[in-house]
MARVEX-550140 format. One record per residue: residue in three letters; z, x, y of N, C-alpha, C, CB in turn. Coordinates in steps of 0.05 Angstrom, whole numbers, plus 5000, padded with zeros to 4 digits. Each point is the difference from the previous one (the first is absolute). Glycine has a CB too. Layout:
<r ALA; <Z; X; Y>; <Z; X; Y>; <Z; X; Y>; <Z; X; Y>>,
...
***
This chain:
<r MET; <5236; 4497; 4822>; <4995; 5026; 5013>; <4975; 5012; 4988>; <5050; 5006; 5009>>,
<r THR; <4933; 5004; 5009>; <4976; 5014; 4991>; <5005; 5030; 4998>; <4971; 4965; 5021>>,
<r VAL; <5022; 5046; 4957>; <5003; 5029; 4996>; <4972; 5013; 5001>; <5043; 4994; 4972>>,
<r ILE; <4954; 5027; 5044>; <4975; 5014; 5002>; <5001; 5024; 4982>; <4993; 4984; 5048>>,
<r ALA; <4987; 5018; 4934>; <4999; 5023; 4982>; <4986; 5023; 5014>; <4999; 4969; 4960>>,
<r ILE; <5016; 5053; 5042>; <4989; 5025; 5011>; <5000; 5020; 4977>; <5016; 4990; 5048>>,
<r PRO; <4961; 5020; 4945>; <4999; 5019; 4977>; <5014; 5026; 5007>; <4958; 4979; 4985>>,
<r ALA; <5049; 5036; 4994>; <5010; 5027; 5003>; <4980; 5018; 4987>; <5049; 4985; 4999>>,
<r LEU; <4946; 5037; 5014>; <4982; 5021; 4990>; <5015; 5026; 4998>; <4959; 4977; 5021>>,
<r GLU; <5031; 5040; 4962>; <5013; 5027; 4997>; <4979; 5021; 5001>; <5037; 4980; 4973>>,
<r THR; <4970; 5042; 5039>; <4984; 5024; 5000>; <5017; 5022; 4986>; <4974; 4987; 5043>>,
<r GLN; <5016; 5037; 4958>; <5016; 5022; 4988>; <5027; 5003; 5012>; <4957; 5023; 4990>>,
<r ARG; <5045; 4974; 5037>; <5025; 5005; 5014>; <5012; 4976; 5015>; <4985; 5046; 5004>>,
<r LEU; <5000; 4932; 4996>; <5009; 4977; 5017>; <5000; 4974; 4986>; <4982; 5025; 5038>>,
<r ARG; <5035; 4957; 4971>; <4998; 4972; 4994>; <4991; 4985; 5025>; <5037; 5003; 4965>>,
<r LEU; <4943; 4981; 5032>; <4991; 4982; 5021>; <5010; 4972; 4993>; <4958; 5029; 5011>>,
<r ARG; <5059; 4960; 5006>; <5014; 4975; 4993>; <5003; 4984; 5026>; <5024; 5022; 4961>>,
<r ALA; <4987; 4954; 5035>; <5006; 4982; 5022>; <5022; 5012; 5017>; <4986; 4960; 4974>>,
<r PHE; <5013; 5036; 5052>; <5022; 5007; 5017>; <5025; 4983; 4992>; <4968; 5012; 5038>>,
<r ARG; <5055; 4999; 4964>; <5025; 4987; 4995>; <5018; 5002; 5024>; <4996; 5009; 4951>>,
<r ALA; <5023; 4973; 5052>; <5019; 5001; 5023>; <5014; 5027; 5002>; <5007; 4951; 4995>>,
<r GLU; <4999; 5061; 4983>; <5014; 5026; 5000>; <4982; 5023; 5010>; <5028; 4983; 4963>>,
<r ASP; <4946; 5012; 5040>; <4982; 5021; 5012>; <5003; 5001; 5031>; <4968; 4993; 4962>>,
<r TRP; <5044; 4987; 5049>; <5000; 4997; 5029>; <5010; 5025; 5015>; <5008; 4952; 4993>>,
<r HIS; <5015; 5059; 4999>; <5011; 5023; 5015>; <4981; 5024; 4998>; <5046; 4983; 4991>>,
<r ALA; <4944; 5023; 4986>; <4981; 5023; 4997>; <4974; 4995; 5015>; <5020; 5011; 4955>>,
<r PHE; <4970; 4964; 5043>; <4975; 4993; 5014>; <5005; 5002; 5031>; <4986; 4970; 4961>>,
<r ALA; <5037; 5019; 5048>; <5006; 5001; 5028>; <5003; 5029; 5010>; <5023; 4955; 4996>>,
<r ALA; <4990; 5062; 4988>; <5002; 5028; 5008>; <4973; 5013; 5002>; <5044; 5003; 4977>>,
<r MET; <4938; 4991; 5004>; <4973; 5011; 5001>; <4985; 4990; 5025>; <4999; 5002; 4950>>,
<r GLU; <5003; 4972; 5055>; <4985; 4988; 5023>; <5012; 5006; 5027>; <4987; 4964; 4969>>,
<r ALA; <5037; 5048; 5031>; <5013; 5008; 5025>; <4991; 5028; 5009>; <5039; 4972; 4988>>,
<r ARG; <4948; 5043; 4994>; <4991; 5027; 5007>; <4975; 4999; 5017>; <5020; 5017; 4957>>,
<r PRO; <4980; 4996; 5066>; <4976; 5000; 5017>; <4976; 5011; 4986>; <5030; 5005; 5039>>,
<r GLU; <4973; 5016; 4944>; <4977; 5011; 4986>; <4988; 4981; 4980>; <5020; 5045; 5007>>,
<r MET; <4995; 4936; 4983>; <4990; 4979; 4982>; <4984; 4979; 5015>; <5039; 5008; 4969>>,
<r ARG; <4970; 4985; 5055>; <4988; 4979; 5015>; <4977; 5009; 5018>; <5044; 4976; 4998>>,
<r ARG; <4953; 5050; 5005>; <4981; 5011; 5019>; <4972; 4989; 4995>; <5027; 5041; 5002>>,
<r TYR; <4965; 4956; 4973>; <4973; 4991; 4993>; <4999; 4971; 4991>; <4989; 5046; 4988>>,
<r ARG; <5034; 4940; 5014>; <5001; 4972; 4991>; <5014; 4982; 5020>; <5000; 5016; 4953>>,
<r GLY; <4989; 4983; 5071>; <5011; 4981; 5019>; <5018; 5012; 5021>; <4997; 4968; 4965>>,
<r GLY; <5009; 5058; 5034>; <5014; 5012; 5021>; <5030; 5002; 4998>; <4965; 4984; 5027>>,
<r SER; <5050; 4998; 4984>; <5029; 5002; 5003>; <5014; 4998; 4973>; <4996; 4981; 5046>>,
<r PRO; <5025; 5034; 4951>; <5017; 4997; 4977>; <5012; 4972; 4999>; <5012; 5049; 5001>>,
<r LEU; <4993; 4942; 4974>; <5010; 4973; 4997>; <5031; 5000; 4999>; <4958; 4987; 4976>>,
<r THR; <5054; 4992; 5035>; <5028; 4996; 4997>; <5005; 4990; 4971>; <5006; 4989; 5050>>,
<r PRO; <5018; 5012; 4940>; <5005; 4989; 4973>; <4991; 4971; 4997>; <5039; 5032; 4996>>,
<r GLU; <4965; 4952; 5025>; <4993; 4972; 4999>; <4969; 4997; 4999>; <5041; 4988; 5026>>,
<r LEU; <4945; 5028; 4989>; <4970; 4999; 4998>; <4990; 5011; 4973>; <4998; 5004; 5050>>,
<r ALA; <5016; 5015; 4939>; <4993; 5009; 4973>; <5003; 4978; 4980>; <5014; 5047; 5012>>,
<r TRP; <5008; 4937; 4990>; <5004; 4978; 4983>; <4977; 4980; 5002>; <5050; 5006; 5004>>,
<r THR; <4942; 4988; 5021>; <4977; 4982; 5005>; <4975; 5011; 4988>; <5022; 4984; 5042>>,
<r SER; <4974; 5042; 4960>; <4976; 5013; 4988>; <5001; 4996; 4969>; <4998; 5034; 5038>>,
<r MET; <5025; 4969; 4950>; <5002; 4996; 4971>; <4993; 4971; 4993>; <5035; 5036; 4997>>,
<r GLN; <4975; 4945; 5020>; <4994; 4972; 4995>; <4970; 4995; 5002>; <5045; 4987; 5018>>,
<r THR; <4942; 5025; 5001>; <4971; 4997; 5003>; <4985; 5011; 4976>; <5005; 5004; 5050>>,
<r ILE; <5003; 5019; 4941>; <4988; 5012; 4976>; <5003; 4981; 4976>; <5009; 5047; 5017>>,
<r LEU; <5015; 4943; 4979>; <5005; 4982; 4977>; <4985; 4973; 5004>; <5044; 5022; 4993>>,
<r GLY; <4954; 4968; 5031>; <4987; 4975; 5005>; <4970; 5001; 4993>; <5033; 4991; 5035>>,
<r GLN; <4955; 5032; 4969>; <4971; 5002; 4994>; <4995; 4995; 4970>; <4995; 5032; 5038>>,
<r TRP; <5023; 4976; 4945>; <4996; 4994; 4971>; <4997; 4970; 4995>; <5027; 5042; 4989>>,
<r ALA; <4989; 4942; 5025>; <4998; 4971; 4996>; <4975; 4989; 5012>; <5049; 4997; 5001>>,
<r LEU; <4942; 5014; 5022>; <4977; 4989; 5014>; <4973; 5010; 4989>; <5029; 4997; 5040>>,
<r ARG; <4970; 5028; 4950>; <4975; 5011; 4991>; <4999; 5007; 4970>; <4995; 5018; 5046>>,
<r GLY; <5029; 4984; 4942>; <5000; 5008; 4972>; <5001; 5030; 4995>; <4976; 4958; 4990>>,
<r TYR; <5023; 5057; 5032>; <5003; 5029; 4998>; <5015; 5009; 5025>; <4957; 5005; 4973>>,
<r GLY; <5051; 5020; 5027>; <5015; 5011; 5022>; <5007; 5029; 4996>; <5018; 4955; 5010>>,
<r ALA; <5003; 5054; 5004>; <5009; 5027; 4998>; <5024; 5002; 4981>; <4983; 5010; 5047>>,
<r PHE; <5017; 5011; 4938>; <5022; 5005; 4981>; <5020; 5019; 5014>; <4970; 4993; 4960>>,
<r ALA; <5055; 5004; 5034>; <5020; 5021; 5006>; <4996; 5022; 4980>; <5034; 4966; 5019>>,
<r LEU; <4970; 5059; 4989>; <4997; 5023; 4983>; <5028; 5011; 4994>; <4954; 5011; 5018>>,
<r GLU; <5050; 4995; 4956>; <5025; 5011; 4992>; <4995; 5023; 4981>; <5023; 4955; 5004>>,
<r THR; <4990; 5068; 5001>; <4996; 5023; 4983>; <5013; 4994; 4973>; <5000; 5032; 5039>>,
<r LYS; <4986; 4975; 4939>; <5011; 4996; 4974>; <5024; 5018; 4994>; <4954; 4987; 4985>>,
<r ALA; <5044; 5037; 5024>; <5021; 5020; 4993>; <5027; 4993; 5013>; <4965; 5035; 4996>>,
<r GLU; <5035; 4957; 5029>; <5026; 4995; 5014>; <5004; 4970; 5007>; <4996; 5045; 5019>>,
<r GLY; <4984; 4939; 4977>; <5003; 4972; 5008>; <5002; 4996; 5030>; <5022; 4991; 4957>>,
<r ARG; <4966; 5028; 5058>; <5001; 5001; 5029>; <4977; 4985; 5013>; <5023; 5044; 4997>>,
<r PHE; <4983; 4940; 5024>; <4979; 4987; 5015>; <4982; 5021; 5012>; <5030; 4960; 5010>>,
<r ALA; <4944; 5038; 4987>; <4981; 5021; 5009>; <4980; 4991; 5021>; <5006; 5020; 4955>>,
<r GLY; <4992; 4954; 5050>; <4980; 4990; 5019>; <4987; 4975; 4989>; <4992; 5046; 5017>>,
<r PHE; <4983; 4949; 4991>; <4986; 4977; 4990>; <4970; 5007; 4997>; <5034; 4969; 5022>>,
<r ALA; <4953; 5015; 4962>; <4971; 5002; 4996>; <4990; 4974; 4989>; <5002; 5050; 4993>>,
<r GLY; <4974; 4942; 5014>; <4989; 4976; 4989>; <4977; 4990; 5018>; <5044; 4989; 4980>>,
<r ILE; <4951; 4985; 5017>; <4977; 4988; 5014>; <5011; 4980; 5020>; <4970; 5006; 4960>>,
<r LEU; <5025; 5001; 5065>; <5009; 4983; 5022>; <4976; 4986; 5012>; <5039; 5030; 5010>>,
<r HIS; <4966; 4945; 4999>; <4978; 4985; 5012>; <5012; 4980; 5020>; <4971; 5005; 4959>>,
<r PRO; <5039; 5005; 5064>; <5010; 4982; 5021>; <4977; 4981; 5009>; <5034; 5035; 5014>>,
<r ALA; <4974; 4943; 4998>; <4980; 4980; 5009>; <4980; 5012; 5019>; <5035; 4965; 4994>>,
<r ASP; <4973; 5055; 5022>; <4981; 5011; 5020>; <4986; 5025; 4990>; <5029; 4981; 5035>>,
<r TRP; <4973; 5026; 4940>; <4986; 5023; 4988>; <4973; 4989; 4990>; <5043; 5025; 4987>>,
<r PRO; <4935; 4989; 5017>; <4974; 4989; 4990>; <4996; 5002; 4970>; <4982; 5014; 5044>>,
<r GLU; <5033; 5003; 4943>; <4997; 5002; 4970>; <5025; 5013; 4989>; <4950; 5003; 5003>>,
<r PRO; <5054; 4995; 4970>; <5024; 5011; 4988>; <5002; 5030; 5003>; <4999; 4962; 4967>>,
<r GLU; <5025; 5047; 5039>; <5005; 5028; 5005>; <5017; 5012; 4977>; <4997; 4993; 5050>>,
<r LEU; <4993; 5030; 4940>; <5017; 5016; 4982>; <5018; 5017; 5018>; <4964; 5001; 4963>>,
<r ALA; <5062; 4992; 5038>; <5019; 5012; 5017>; <5020; 5017; 4984>; <4995; 4962; 5033>>,
<r TYR; <5014; 5059; 4979>; <5020; 5018; 4987>; <5017; 5014; 5021>; <4969; 5007; 4960>>,
<r SER; <5056; 4996; 5034>; <5018; 5013; 5018>; <5023; 5011; 4984>; <4988; 4970; 5038>>,
<r ILE; <5015; 5057; 4963>; <5021; 5014; 4985>; <5021; 5009; 5019>; <4967; 5014; 4965>>,
<r ASP; <5059; 4983; 5028>; <5021; 5009; 5018>; <4999; 5030; 5004>; <5029; 4962; 4984>>,
<r THR; <4978; 5047; 5040>; <4997; 5028; 5008>; <5012; 5021; 4981>; <4999; 4982; 5046>>,
<r PRO; <5025; 5014; 4943>; <5010; 5021; 4982>; <4983; 5005; 4976>; <5045; 4988; 5015>>,
<r LEU; <4937; 4994; 4979>; <4983; 5002; 4976>; <4971; 5007; 5006>; <5029; 4967; 4978>>,
<r TRP; <4965; 5039; 5048>; <4973; 5007; 5008>; <4991; 5026; 4986>; <5007; 4978; 5044>>,
<r GLY; <4967; 5024; 4950>; <4988; 5024; 4990>; <5002; 5003; 4970>; <5011; 5020; 5042>>,
<r ALA; <4999; 4960; 4943>; <5003; 5002; 4971>; <4978; 4985; 4985>; <5050; 5005; 5007>>,
<r GLY; <4931; 4983; 5008>; <4979; 4986; 4987>; <5007; 4971; 4992>; <4984; 5043; 4983>>,
<r LEU; <5039; 4947; 5026>; <5008; 4973; 4992>; <4982; 4979; 5013>; <5047; 5016; 4995>>,
<r ALA; <4943; 4988; 5029>; <4982; 4980; 5012>; <4975; 4997; 4984>; <5018; 5012; 5045>>,
<r VAL; <4970; 5009; 4946>; <4976; 4998; 4983>; <5006; 4986; 4974>; <4982; 5042; 5020>>,
<r GLU; <5041; 4965; 4968>; <5008; 4988; 4974>; <5004; 4970; 5004>; <5022; 5043; 4986>>,
<r ALA; <4993; 4949; 5034>; <5006; 4971; 5004>; <4976; 4985; 5008>; <5046; 5012; 5013>>,
<r ALA; <4938; 4999; 5006>; <4976; 4985; 5009>; <4979; 4998; 4978>; <5009; 5017; 5046>>,
<r THR; <4989; 5002; 4937>; <4981; 4998; 4978>; <5008; 4977; 4981>; <4992; 5050; 5002>>,
<r ALA; <5034; 4948; 4992>; <5009; 4978; 4983>; <4996; 4973; 5013>; <5034; 5031; 4980>>,
<r ALA; <4972; 4967; 5046>; <4997; 4974; 5014>; <4970; 4993; 5002>; <5042; 5009; 5026>>,
<r ARG; <4941; 5011; 4980>; <4971; 4995; 5003>; <4989; 4990; 4973>; <4997; 5035; 5036>>,
<r ASP; <5009; 4980; 4943>; <4989; 4993; 4974>; <5010; 4972; 4991>; <4998; 5049; 4988>>,
<r TRP; <5027; 4945; 5017>; <5010; 4974; 4993>; <4986; 4978; 5016>; <5045; 5021; 4990>>,
<r GLY; <4951; 4984; 5036>; <4986; 4980; 5017>; <4971; 4995; 4991>; <5029; 5014; 5037>>,
<r PHE; <4957; 5007; 4956>; <4973; 4997; 4990>; <5000; 4984; 4974>; <4986; 5043; 5022>>,
<r ALA; <5032; 4964; 4960>; <5000; 4987; 4973>; <5010; 4971; 5002>; <5008; 5044; 4979>>,
<r ALA; <5013; 4951; 5037>; <5012; 4973; 5001>; <4985; 4981; 5018>; <5043; 5021; 4991>>,
<r PHE; <4944; 4988; 5030>; <4988; 4982; 5019>; <4970; 5004; 5004>; <5043; 5000; 5022>>,
<r GLY; <4946; 5020; 4965>; <4971; 5003; 5001>; <4989; 5008; 5027>; <4998; 4968; 4964>>,
<r PHE; <5019; 5043; 5054>; <4990; 5009; 5026>; <4976; 5019; 4996>; <5046; 4995; 5020>>,
<r GLU; <4934; 5003; 4996>; <4978; 5018; 4999>; <5006; 5026; 5015>; <4968; 4962; 4997>>,
<r ARG; <5050; 5035; 5022>; <5010; 5024; 5015>; <5026; 4993; 5013>; <4953; 5016; 5009>>,
<r LEU; <5062; 5005; 4997>; <5024; 4998; 5017>; <4996; 5019; 5023>; <5030; 4987; 4960>>,
<r VAL; <4984; 5010; 5061>; <4998; 5018; 5022>; <5028; 5011; 5007>; <4959; 4976; 5018>>,
<r SER; <5041; 5047; 4995>; <5025; 5010; 5012>; <4994; 5005; 5029>; <5016; 5021; 4956>>,
<r TYR; <5001; 4967; 5061>; <4997; 5004; 5029>; <5018; 5023; 5008>; <4989; 4950; 5008>>,
<r ILE; <4999; 5071; 5002>; <5015; 5025; 5006>; <4994; 5009; 5028>; <4998; 5013; 4951>>,
<r MET; <5023; 4994; 5064>; <4996; 5011; 5026>; <4987; 5028; 4997>; <5040; 4974; 5019>>,
<r SER; <4942; 5033; 4998>; <4984; 5024; 4997>; <5017; 5026; 4999>; <4962; 4976; 5022>>,
<r ASP; <5061; 5024; 4991>; <5016; 5024; 5000>; <5021; 5000; 4977>; <4993; 5003; 5050>>,
<r ASN; <5005; 4978; 4933>; <5018; 4999; 4976>; <4987; 5016; 4977>; <5020; 4955; 5015>>,
<r LEU; <4980; 5071; 4988>; <4987; 5017; 4980>; <5011; 4997; 4972>; <4991; 5032; 5037>>,
<r PRO; <5035; 4966; 4959>; <5010; 4997; 4972>; <4988; 4974; 4987>; <5042; 5025; 5013>>,
<r SER; <4958; 4953; 5001>; <4989; 4975; 4989>; <4970; 5002; 4995>; <5036; 4975; 5023>>,
<r ARG; <4950; 5039; 4994>; <4971; 5004; 4996>; <4996; 5016; 4975>; <4992; 4998; 5049>>,
<r ARG; <5025; 5023; 4946>; <4997; 5016; 4976>; <5006; 4983; 4975>; <5014; 5041; 5026>>,
<r VAL; <5005; 4942; 4975>; <5006; 4982; 4977>; <4976; 4983; 4994>; <5049; 4999; 5012>>,
<r ALA; <4940; 4988; 5009>; <4976; 4983; 4996>; <4977; 5015; 4988>; <5015; 4972; 5039>>,
<r ALA; <4980; 5052; 4970>; <4979; 5017; 4989>; <5005; 5007; 4971>; <4991; 5018; 5046>>,
<r LYS; <5034; 4988; 4947>; <5007; 5007; 4972>; <4995; 4975; 4982>; <5034; 5034; 5016>>,
<r LEU; <4970; 4943; 4996>; <4995; 4975; 4984>; <4971; 4993; 4998>; <5044; 4984; 5016>>,
<r GLY; <4938; 5032; 4997>; <4972; 4994; 4998>; <4989; 4982; 5022>; <5004; 5007; 4952>>,
<r ALA; <5012; 4987; 5068>; <4991; 4983; 5022>; <4984; 5017; 5019>; <5040; 4970; 4996>>,
<r THR; <4943; 5016; 5019>; <4984; 5013; 5021>; <5004; 4985; 5026>; <4966; 5015; 4967>>,
<r GLN; <5034; 5000; 5055>; <5004; 4989; 5026>; <4974; 4987; 5009>; <5035; 5035; 5011>>,
<r GLN; <4967; 4939; 4996>; <4976; 4985; 5008>; <5006; 4984; 5025>; <4985; 4997; 4952>>,
<r GLY; <5014; 5016; 5070>; <5004; 4987; 5026>; <5029; 4997; 5008>; <4958; 4977; 4991>>,
<r THR; <5045; 5008; 5030>; <5027; 4994; 5011>; <5003; 4970; 5002>; <5001; 5044; 5025>>,
<r GLN; <5024; 4948; 4978>; <5007; 4971; 5001>; <5024; 4997; 5020>; <4983; 4992; 4952>>,
<r PRO; <5014; 4991; 5068>; <5024; 4995; 5016>; <5019; 4981; 4986>; <4972; 5007; 5042>>,
<r LEU; <5053; 5002; 4957>; <5021; 4984; 4987>; <5024; 4999; 5018>; <4984; 5012; 4954>>,
<r ARG; <5023; 4964; 5056>; <5023; 4996; 5017>; <5001; 5020; 5023>; <5024; 4982; 4960>>,
<r GLY; <4953; 5022; 5053>; <4999; 5017; 5023>; <4998; 5030; 4995>; <5026; 4965; 5021>>,
<r ILE; <4971; 5042; 4954>; <4998; 5029; 4992>; <4974; 5003; 4986>; <5050; 5006; 4997>>,
<r MET; <4935; 5015; 5010>; <4975; 5006; 4986>; <5007; 5017; 4975>; <4973; 4998; 5043>>,
<r ALA; <5019; 4992; 4934>; <5005; 5014; 4975>; <4974; 5006; 4985>; <5045; 4976; 4997>>,
<r GLU; <4955; 5046; 4989>; <4978; 5006; 4982>; <5001; 4981; 4977>; <4999; 5049; 5014>>,
<r ARG; <4978; 4944; 4976>; <4997; 4982; 4977>; <4991; 5017; 4976>; <4989; 4959; 5029>>,
<r TRP; <5030; 5046; 4953>; <4994; 5015; 4975>; <4995; 4980; 4978>; <5029; 5040; 5015>>,
<r VAL; <4948; 4962; 4972>; <4992; 4981; 4979>; <5004; 5012; 4972>; <4967; 4980; 5032>>,
<r HIS; <5048; 5004; 4952>; <5005; 5007; 4972>; <4982; 4982; 4983>; <5048; 5015; 5009>>,
<r PRO; <4929; 4994; 4982>; <4982; 4982; 4984>; <5011; 4997; 4972>; <4961; 5014; 5028>>,
<r ARG; <5033; 4963; 4961>; <5006; 4995; 4972>; <4982; 5018; 4983>; <5015; 4952; 5009>>,
<r ARG; <4995; 5061; 4972>; <4984; 5018; 4983>; <4997; 4989; 4973>; <5017; 5039; 5025>>,
***
């Protein structure tokens, strides 16, 4: 059996770790919310499609050596969302992605998690830049990217949707 090593990172309030089977119900509940899916593909996910999404996230670690982390609050041990570096086969370059579950919006967790994932990606893989693909009307995500020091540089069609391309340069 091959075991894939997924690192764990910590911030002041979060643990960034591998997804686990026991995350499924919380992840599925998050991905079933229309407000969560509005800027990430549209329709809410069924629990089965959420499971498939978790499998995809975990599979990228084996194929690329990096991926998205599950986020867990340190104080409560609560599933909080995900953040990390995604690079599907049809994406032109690695994306710094972040998604916080709705009950935790507005607390700065997206900036905290994305900063840790970005810094880890730059240090571990030597990326010269990462990008975040953001729909133009997703103002909260645009604010997160700006707080991280990214700048909007054009647009990129992705799976039939035009997204802004926010560039996070290596510093």
